[in-house]
N, C-alpha and C positions, 0 to 999 in steps of 0.2 A: 799756589801753595795749598796743600791739602791741611785742613786743620785736624788736630788731633782728635777732637770730638767726632769728626765725620768718619775717621778711621775706626774709631771705637764702635760707632753706630753700625758701620758696614760689617765689622768683625762680629758683632752681636747677631746680626741678621744671618750671617753666613753660617754660624754655628747653630742658630735656631732653625735654619733650613733643613739640617740633617735630621733634627728631631721631628720637624713638621712632615718630612717625607715619610718617616716610619709611622707616625701617629695617623697620617692619612690613610694607611692600610687599615688600621684599626677602625677609623671613622667609617670607611667604606663597608667594612664587614658589619659594622653596627647599623649604619644607615638611618639615623634618627632624623626627625624634622627639627631643624635648628632655629631656635629663637635667640636672638643676640640682643644684649642689653648694653647700652653705652651712655656716656655723658660725664661731664665734669664732676658732679656730685650726685648722690642719691641713687646710684645704679645698684649698689649692694642691697639696699633696702628694697628697690624694685625687685631684684632677684628673689629676695625672701618672700616678698608678697606673691609672686608667681608661684613659689614653692608652696606656699600655704594653700593655693587653689588647685594646683596640679598634682601635688603630692607624689606618690610613687609612680605616676605616668611618666615621669621625667627624671633625668639626672642633671644636677646643678653643679656649676664650676666653682664651688666655694673656694675662696682663697687662691683662685687661678684666673687671672685675667690678662696675662701677658702672652707673647709668642711662645716663650718657654713653658709657662704655667699651663696654658691650654694644651699643648702637645702632651705634657706629662699627665694632665688630667684625664685625657682620653684614653691612655694606655694604663691607667689606674696606678700611677706612681706619684709620690711626693716629690716636689722640686728640690732646689738646692737649700740646705739649711746652712750651718756655719761650716761645714767641712768641704774643703776643696777636693778632696778625695772622692767625694760623692759624684763629681763629674765624671770620673772614670768608670764608676758603677753604672751611672745613667747611660753612658755612651754605649755599654755593652748590653744593659738590660732592656732599653727601648726596643731594639729590633725583635728580641724574643717576645716581649709583651704584645707587640703589634701583631704578631702572627698567632698568638695563643690566647690573648685576653679579649673579652668583648663585654662592653658596657650594656646595661639593660635599661629600657625606657623607650617609649615612643618618641619622646622630645629630648633635645639637648638644650637646656637653657644656660647660655654661656654669657658671662660678663666680659666685655671687651674695653680695656683701658686705652687712653690715648696719651700715654705719658711721654713716648718717645716719637719724634718725627719718623714717618714711614711705617710704624708698627701696626698701625690700624690697617693699612693697605696690605701688609703682609699677612695679617690674619684673615681680613675680609675676603681677599681673593682666593683664599683656601676654603673657608667654611661656606662661603656664599649662602647666608642665612635665608630661610623662607620668610622670617619676620625680623624686623629690627625695631627696637624701641629706644628712642633717643630722649632721654630724661632731661637733660640740662646742658648748659654751655657757659663756661667761665674760665678764669685764668688759673686753671689747675695746672701745676708743673710748668708754668710759664717759662722758667728759666731754661728749659730745653728747646724753646722755640725762639729765643731771642736772636740766635744765629741766623735764622731763616730771614728775619726782618732786617738784620744788619747786611745780609747779602742781597737785599732788594727783592727777595722772592714774594714778600707780602708787605703791605703797608704798615701793618701793626700786628702785635702778637695775637689779638682777638681773632684776626682774620686767619692767621696761621693755625690757630687751635681749631677753629670752625672747619677749615679745610681738612685737617687730620680726621676729625670725628666723621666728616661727611663721606669719607671713603667707605664706611660700613654700609650706609644706605645705598651708596652707588653700586655695591655688589649684591644688594638684596634682590631676591627673586620674585616675591609676591606681594608683600604688605610692609608698609612702614607706619609707625605710629610715633608721633613727635610732640614735643612741647611747643605749642604754637605761639606762646607768649614771648618767646625769645626771637627777635627779628632775624638774627644771623642764622638760626636753624631754618626758618622759613626760606630765606634767600638761598641757603645751601641745597635746599631740596627742590627748587624750581625747575631745574632741568632734569631731574630724575623721573623717568616715565614708568614709575611703579605706583600702584594704588597707595595713596597716602592720606591719613587722617590725623588731624591735629586736635590736641586738648588744651584746655585753658582753665586758669583759676576761676573764671566766670562759671565754669561748671559746678562750683561749690555753692550751695544754698544755705548751709548752716554748718557752724563749726564752734565746738566748745573745747577747752583744754584746762587741765589741772596738773599739778606736778606728777600725778601717777595715772592720769586717764586723758583720753581724748576722743572726740566723736566727729565724724564727717558725714554730711548728707549731701549727695550730688543731685544734679538736675534729672538723672536717671531714675531717681526715687530710692536708690539704695543708700542705706546708712550703715557706715563702718565704725565700730567701737573698739578702741584699743586700751590695754592696761599699760600704755606708755603715753608720755607727753610728746605728741607728734606736732610739728609746727604746720601752720596753715598750708605751706607750699606742698606738703604731702598729698593734698587733694589732687595734684597733678598726676602723681604716681597711680592714685586710685582710679582716676579717669583713664589713664593708660591701661590699667589692669582690666577695666570695664570693656574697653575696645578689644583687647587681646581675646578675652573670654568670649565675646560675641563673634570674633572671627573664627575661634575654635568651636563654636556652637557648644559651649560649656556654660553651666550655671555658676554663679558666684556665691560664695560662702560669706554672708555679711558678718557673721560673728567672728571677732578677732581675738577672742579671749585666750586662744591657745597660740596666737601668733608669737613667734620667736624673733625678737629684734637683734640684729647683728650687734656684737659687743661694740661699745663706744659710740653708739648712735641712739641718742635719745632715751637711754636706759634710766630707770628710776630705782633708787635704793634708799632704804631708811638709813639715816646718818646718826652720828653720836649727837647727844643733847637733844634728842627729838627733832633733829634737822631732817630735811628733804634734800636729797642729792640727785640732780639731773645730769647724767654723764654722757656728754657728746664729744669725748675727748679723742676720738679715733683720728680725726684730721680736721683741717680748717682751711677754707677758702672764704673770700669775701662773701660769695653767695650764701654759703651755709652759716656763715658768722651772722649775717643780717637776718637770715631766717630764724636762727635760734633766739636772737635779741628780740625780734618781733613776738615770737612765742611767749617768751618770758614776760613781755609787756601785757599780754592777753591773759596771763595767769593771775587770778584774783586772790593774791595772798599777800601778807605783810612781810617785811624784812627780806627782801630779795637781794642776793649777792651775786655778782659776776666774778668768775674766775677764768681769766683768758690768758692763753699762751700764744706764742708767736705764730703767724702764718708763714710757712716756709715754702721754698722753690718757687718764689714769686719773680726771680730774675730782676730785670731792670725796673719793673713795675712795683717793687717791693715797698718803696716809700709811698707811692701813690695808693696802693691797695691799703696800707695801714693808715694812712691819713683819712681815707674814706671810712674805715672802720671807726676811727676816732670820732669823726663827725656823727656816726650813727650812735655811738655810745652816749654822746652828749644828750640824745633824745630819750634815753632809756629810763624807765621808771624803776629805779633800783636805789638801794640803800648804800651799798659799797661796791666798788670796783677794784679787783686785785689783779694786777698785771704781772706776767712772769715771762722773762726772757729779754734778750738784747734788742730785738726789734720793737717789742712793746715799750721798752724803756726809751729807746732812741726816737721812735716815730709817734707812738700813741700817747704816752704819758704827758708830754709837754702840752697837748691839746686838752685831754680830759681833765688834767689837774686845774684847768681854769674854772671848772664847774664848781659851784657851791651847793649843788643839789644832792650831791653824794660824795662819799669820802673815797679817795683814790690812794692806793698803796702799791708800790712797785717792788719787784724782787728779781734778783738775777737767776734764782733757781727755785724749784718747788719746796726745797728744804725750809728756807726762810718763810715761804707762804704757809706752809704747814704750821709751824710754830705761831705764826700771827693768827691764823684762823682758829687754831685751838684755844688760844688765850682770849680771843674776842667774841667767841660764840656765847650767846645768852640762852640759847634754846628756841626752837621753832623756826629758825631761818630756812629759806629755801636757796640753795646754792646751785648755780649752773656752771658747768666746766666745759670749756671749748678751746681746742687749739693744741699746739705741740708743747714741748718741755716736759714730757713724761707726766702729764696730768693724771693718767691712769694710776700712778703710784700715789698721787695726792688723794684721789677718790678712795683708793684702797685703805689708806690710813685713817679715813673719816667714816668708814663703814661701821654701822652698829653691829652687824653680823658678818665680820670678815671671813670667817671659816666657811660659811655658807654662801657668800655673794662674790668672793674675789675671783672665782672661776668664770664669772659672767662679765668680767671687765676685758677690755681690749688688751692685746699684746701680753698674753700670760704664758706663751711658749718659752721654753728654757733659754733660747738665745736672746729673747727680749729681756727677760729677767737679768741675764749677765750683763747686758748693756747698761741696764739701770744700776746694778750693783757697781759697776766700774765708775759711776758718777756718785757713789756714796748713797744711793737710794735703796736702802735695805729693808 
């Protein structure tokens, strides 16, 4: 019996194949050196770091990391928004663009997601990158891989996800740079006969972080200073960047004062009541949750608050992942923990509420959390936002300069705003 999900996946790739065929014409006319970035978390920040160094020498696949998105990006078209009619436009427009449009840049730096089974293989066998950068590995979008485990294809979902991501380095032509601290990444690359270099957190020799700054010194002697609070694990991406620049025979720009962080990833904002807001609300997996909690513990300020939303798309491992998060929260050096969402209420709250070290409050939606935060602030607090449940709306409502800063938040496009409005988040 064929599962409905399998049929949908096959239909997805059949339609994507049409757009790939036409986009490939444009790609061959352009003929860039392809640098592919993949991983469970951190790949968008990695892409932005590369952009900071390569600048106009490359084109970057911003907001396009799927089979469809990459094809549309190559021919210079936006993907699907909220209009189903746009499909008809794209079906007609892509052939014309493939024959007439040509991207500029020596390099194509492309982010490749592993959200759906078989999608990385679909993209990798087409792009065949010169360089692949594998940033991380974790249970991102695990719900899509549960079926493979149930069918006996893999022993566990972690192996299934690792296998999916490994398809990209398997199709890499010249050079692979990868996170060597993750055992499954190392194992996945053992049989691939392409030059491979690994990086490690051991490459970091000095690290400092505050709500609005961070600094990293690597064994290479380079020091990177940011006007963002970056977690210690970002040293891995900086080491990956060093390896890439060495391969391309380019010098690195250590000053990161003009580096632009992707929205919702470690952004800093001035908040009401002289508060400091750290916005990492774009997404959340256990890896990134722990990384941000570790970072907050290293920030030397008083009155630290955690505002956390559900981790979604965890599939059958949902309770296990949230239980592990709860255990990590118990170790946190914070004053208050504010939990938002069904999963936080069901899995995390019963564990963290046992602690007397901090005050825990639970809400079903960000509306109740906003009322609570506004009534409890005394001034000078540092608040870290991480997770789903429209936390970007919550951050927006707490901005000291909303007219200036709201455009820097995640999910500000009209379709996302409409989704929030339907939930009463005005």
